[in-house]
C-alpha positions as CSV (number, residue, x, y, z in Angstrom):
1,M,4.1,92.1,-38.4
2,L,5.4,94.4,-41.1
3,D,6.7,97.6,-39.6
4,K,6.5,100.5,-42.1
5,N,8.7,102.7,-39.9
6,K,11.4,100.2,-39.2
7,K,14.9,101.6,-40.1
8,R,16.5,99.8,-42.9
9,T,19.9,98.1,-42.4
10,V,22.7,96.9,-44.7
11,C,23.1,93.2,-44.6
12,H,25.8,92.7,-47.2
13,P,28.9,94.9,-47.5
14,D,29.2,93.9,-51.2
15,P,26.1,94.7,-53.3
16,G,24.9,92.1,-55.7
17,F,22.8,92.6,-58.8
18,A,20.2,90.5,-60.6
19,L,18.0,91.0,-63.7
20,G,14.9,90.9,-61.6
21,R,13.4,90.7,-58.1
22,H,10.5,88.4,-57.3
23,I,8.6,88.6,-54.0
24,T,5.7,86.5,-52.9
25,I,3.4,87.8,-50.2
26,E,0.8,85.9,-48.2
27,Y,-2.2,88.0,-47.0
28,Y,-4.1,86.2,-44.2
29,D,-7.2,87.2,-42.3
30,C,-8.4,89.5,-45.0
31,A,-11.9,91.0,-45.4
32,S,-13.8,88.3,-47.3
33,D,-16.2,90.8,-48.8
34,V,-13.2,92.5,-50.5
35,L,-11.9,89.2,-51.9
36,L,-15.3,88.4,-53.3
37,D,-15.3,91.5,-55.5
38,K,-13.2,91.3,-58.7
39,D,-13.5,95.0,-59.4
40,R,-12.3,95.9,-55.9
41,V,-9.4,93.5,-56.0
42,E,-8.3,94.9,-59.3
43,S,-8.7,98.5,-58.0
44,I,-6.5,97.6,-55.0
45,L,-3.7,96.1,-57.1
46,L,-3.8,99.0,-59.5
47,K,-3.6,101.5,-56.6
48,A,-0.7,99.6,-55.1
49,A,1.2,99.5,-58.4
50,R,0.6,103.3,-58.9
51,E,1.7,104.1,-55.3
52,S,4.9,102.0,-55.7
53,G,6.0,104.0,-58.7
54,A,5.3,101.3,-61.3
55,T,4.4,102.2,-64.8
56,I,1.1,100.4,-65.5
57,I,0.6,99.0,-69.0
58,S,-2.6,96.9,-68.6
59,S,-4.6,94.7,-66.2
60,S,-6.7,91.5,-66.6
61,F,-8.8,90.0,-63.8
62,H,-11.2,87.0,-63.7
63,Q,-14.1,86.2,-61.3
64,F,-14.5,82.5,-60.6
65,E,-17.8,80.8,-59.7
66,P,-19.0,80.5,-57.1
67,Q,-16.2,82.7,-55.7
68,G,-12.5,83.6,-56.1
69,V,-10.5,86.1,-58.1
70,S,-7.3,85.9,-60.1
71,G,-5.6,88.8,-61.9
72,V,-2.5,90.3,-63.3
73,I,-1.3,93.9,-63.6
74,I,1.3,94.3,-66.4
75,I,3.8,97.0,-65.6
76,A,6.7,98.3,-67.7
77,E,8.9,96.9,-65.0
78,S,7.2,93.4,-65.0
79,H,4.0,92.5,-63.1
80,F,1.8,92.2,-60.1
81,T,-0.4,89.1,-59.7
82,V,-3.0,88.0,-57.2
83,H,-5.0,84.9,-56.4
84,A,-7.8,85.3,-53.8
85,W,-9.5,82.6,-51.7
86,P,-12.5,84.4,-50.0
87,E,-13.5,81.2,-48.2
88,H,-10.1,81.3,-46.4
89,D,-9.9,85.1,-46.1
90,Y,-6.6,84.7,-47.9
91,A,-4.9,86.2,-50.9
92,A,-1.5,85.3,-52.6
93,V,0.3,88.2,-54.3
94,D,3.4,88.1,-56.5
95,I,5.4,91.2,-57.4
96,F,8.1,90.9,-60.0
97,T,10.2,93.9,-60.9
98,C,13.2,94.4,-63.2
99,A,13.8,98.0,-62.2
100,D,15.0,99.5,-58.9
101,N,12.6,102.4,-58.9
102,I,9.7,100.3,-57.5
103,D,9.0,100.8,-53.8
104,L,8.0,97.3,-52.9
105,D,7.4,98.2,-49.2
106,T,4.8,100.7,-50.3
107,A,3.1,98.2,-52.5
108,I,3.0,95.5,-49.8
109,H,1.6,97.9,-47.2
110,S,-1.0,99.4,-49.6
111,I,-2.4,96.0,-50.4
112,K,-2.4,95.0,-46.7
113,A,-4.4,98.1,-45.7
114,Q,-6.9,97.7,-48.6
115,F,-7.4,93.9,-48.0
116,S,-7.8,94.7,-44.2
117,S,-5.3,91.9,-43.7
118,R,-4.3,91.2,-40.1
119,R,-1.3,89.0,-40.9
120,V,1.2,89.4,-43.8
121,V,4.0,87.0,-44.5
122,I,6.8,87.5,-47.0
123,S,7.1,83.9,-48.1
124,S,9.9,84.3,-50.6
125,D,12.3,87.0,-51.9
126,Q,14.1,85.8,-54.9
127,N,16.8,87.2,-57.2
128,R,16.0,86.3,-60.8
129,G,18.8,86.2,-63.3
130,V,21.6,86.7,-60.8
131,L,24.7,88.0,-62.4
132,P,28.2,86.9,-61.3
133,S,28.6,89.7,-58.7
134,G,25.3,88.9,-57.1
135,V,24.2,86.3,-54.5
136,G,21.6,83.5,-54.7
137,S,18.0,83.6,-53.6
138,C,16.9,84.3,-50.1
139,M,13.9,82.9,-48.3
140,T,12.2,84.2,-45.3
141,N,9.1,83.1,-43.4
142,S,8.5,86.1,-41.3
143,D,6.7,89.4,-41.4
144,E,10.0,91.4,-41.4
145,K,10.8,94.0,-44.0
146,V,12.5,92.3,-47.0
147,M,14.1,95.3,-48.6
148,D,17.1,95.3,-46.3
149,R,19.1,93.0,-48.7
150,R,21.2,94.9,-51.2
151,T,20.7,92.6,-54.1
152,R,18.4,94.6,-56.5
153,P,17.3,94.7,-60.1
154,I,20.3,95.8,-62.1
155,V,20.8,99.4,-63.3
156,W,24.2,99.5,-65.0
157,K,24.8,103.2,-64.4
158,K,24.4,102.5,-60.6
159,V,26.7,99.5,-60.9
160,Y,29.2,101.8,-62.6
161,E,28.9,104.3,-59.8
162,N,29.3,101.7,-57.1
163,T,32.3,99.9,-58.5
164,N,34.0,102.8,-60.3
165,P,35.5,100.9,-63.2
166,W,37.8,102.4,-65.8
167,G,35.2,101.8,-68.5
168,M,32.3,99.6,-69.7
169,S,32.2,97.2,-72.7
170,T,29.0,96.0,-74.3
171,S,28.6,93.3,-77.0
172,V,25.3,93.4,-78.9
173,D,24.1,91.0,-81.5
174,I,21.2,92.4,-83.6
175,Y,19.2,89.7,-85.4
176,G,16.8,90.2,-88.3
177,C,18.3,93.5,-89.5
178,S,17.1,95.3,-92.5
179,P,19.2,93.9,-95.4
180,D,19.2,97.2,-97.1
181,M,20.7,99.0,-94.1
182,I,23.5,96.5,-93.3
183,K,24.5,96.6,-97.0
184,D,24.7,100.4,-97.1
185,P,28.1,101.8,-96.1
186,D,26.7,105.3,-95.6
187,C,24.1,103.9,-93.2
188,I,26.8,102.1,-91.2
189,K,28.9,105.2,-91.1
190,N,26.0,107.3,-89.8
191,F,25.3,104.6,-87.2
192,V,28.8,104.9,-85.8
193,T,28.5,108.6,-85.6
194,R,25.2,108.5,-83.9
195,V,26.3,105.9,-81.3
196,G,29.2,108.1,-80.4
197,G,26.9,111.0,-80.0
198,T,24.6,109.1,-77.6
199,L,27.7,108.6,-75.4
200,G,28.8,112.2,-75.6
201,I,31.5,111.6,-78.2
202,I,31.6,113.9,-81.3
203,D,32.9,112.1,-84.4
204,T,34.1,114.5,-87.1
205,E,35.4,111.8,-89.5
206,N,33.8,108.9,-91.3
207,A,34.4,105.4,-89.9
208,P,36.5,103.2,-92.2
209,L,34.8,100.2,-93.7
210,V,36.2,97.0,-95.1
211,Y,34.3,94.6,-97.2
212,Y,35.0,90.9,-96.9
213,D,34.0,88.6,-99.7
214,E,36.5,85.7,-99.5
215,T,33.8,83.3,-98.6
216,E,30.0,83.3,-98.8
217,T,29.5,83.1,-95.0
218,A,32.0,86.0,-94.4
219,A,30.5,88.4,-96.9
220,G,29.5,91.8,-95.4
221,F,30.9,95.1,-94.1
222,S,33.1,95.5,-91.1
223,T,33.8,98.8,-89.3
224,T,36.1,100.0,-86.5
225,R,36.3,103.5,-84.9
226,S,38.3,104.8,-82.0
227,I,37.8,108.3,-80.6
228,E,39.2,109.4,-77.3
229,T,38.0,106.9,-74.7
230,F,35.3,105.5,-77.0
231,G,35.7,102.5,-79.4
232,I,33.4,100.5,-81.6
233,S,33.7,97.6,-83.9
234,G,31.0,96.0,-86.0
235,H,30.5,93.2,-88.4
236,F,27.4,93.1,-90.6
237,A,26.7,89.6,-92.0
238,R,24.8,89.5,-95.3
239,V,24.0,85.8,-95.0
240,T,22.2,86.1,-91.6
241,N,21.1,89.7,-91.8
242,A,22.8,90.2,-88.4
243,A,25.0,92.9,-86.9
244,Y,27.6,91.9,-84.3
245,L,28.7,95.0,-82.3
246,D,31.3,95.6,-79.6
247,L,31.2,99.0,-77.9
248,F,33.5,100.5,-75.2
249,S,33.3,103.8,-73.4
250,C,34.7,105.4,-70.3
251,N,31.6,107.5,-70.1
252,K,28.7,106.1,-68.0
253,Y,25.8,104.7,-70.0
254,E,23.0,102.3,-69.8
255,P,23.8,99.2,-72.0
256,R,20.2,98.2,-72.5
257,E,19.3,101.7,-73.8
258,L,22.3,101.5,-76.2
259,A,21.3,98.0,-77.4
260,E,17.8,99.1,-78.0
261,F,19.0,102.1,-80.0
262,C,21.1,99.7,-82.2
263,L,18.1,97.4,-82.6
264,S,15.9,100.3,-83.6
265,Y,18.5,101.8,-86.0
266,F,19.0,98.6,-88.0
267,R,15.3,97.6,-87.7
268,G,16.1,94.3,-86.1
269,S,13.8,91.7,-84.7
270,H,15.6,91.1,-81.4
271,Y,19.0,91.3,-79.7
272,K,21.3,89.6,-77.3
273,M,23.6,91.6,-75.0
274,Q,26.6,91.0,-72.8
275,V,28.2,93.6,-70.5
276,A,31.6,93.7,-68.8
277,L,33.0,96.3,-66.5
278,R,36.7,97.0,-67.3
279,H,38.8,97.8,-64.2
């Protein structure tokens, strides 16, 4: 059975990282009266999500006839889902998280207690979106604690701390940008200054800009800036209304936060991002 007090161990000397963690849990020998009640099942999942530290966005549950419940809790970090079979005293729960602040053990035990489940099986523990430094998926068919593995949802600042690189490089492509903003040199200059500021770099000069108009597809502004251990280059394509950015800094930062700042600044529709640690 799951042992809440069991001491955690380190199974891998080299930590791996993935974009998300997906765990499926089988709850057997549950109280059937609980699984018959949609509102109670929803309340149980909401409580487990709160206790785990998740940020709840919304929930949606459905009562089947003559019996059975399915539901989903949308959290900022991804989701909790449940499918209950009262006739078998059984419930299937999925927890997906893309953040490392969720206490999955707490969530699993909270649901176990509230379902009055007498047997809990962690049927799968998968790494979703494994990055090169990570490992593949891991399956287990036991009641043992699954959080001993060191592969976890990626937080780049922690990767930075664990690997101690010389710096971090992030490439961000911003699509659907405001045409007025990527055609405005002052707007681009201000952007470069503000990006440096978010990384703790004070820029006292304007970034140089070069306008390319040799061909129709190349038309647009380009910029480069280098200050101390921070560097940025950007290309702003008029034809596609896209911004192609490359940023480097020796200061620790969260690439996703930086990418979302760029997206917001240029009022883009979406972005793509690639990150590299520079040793």
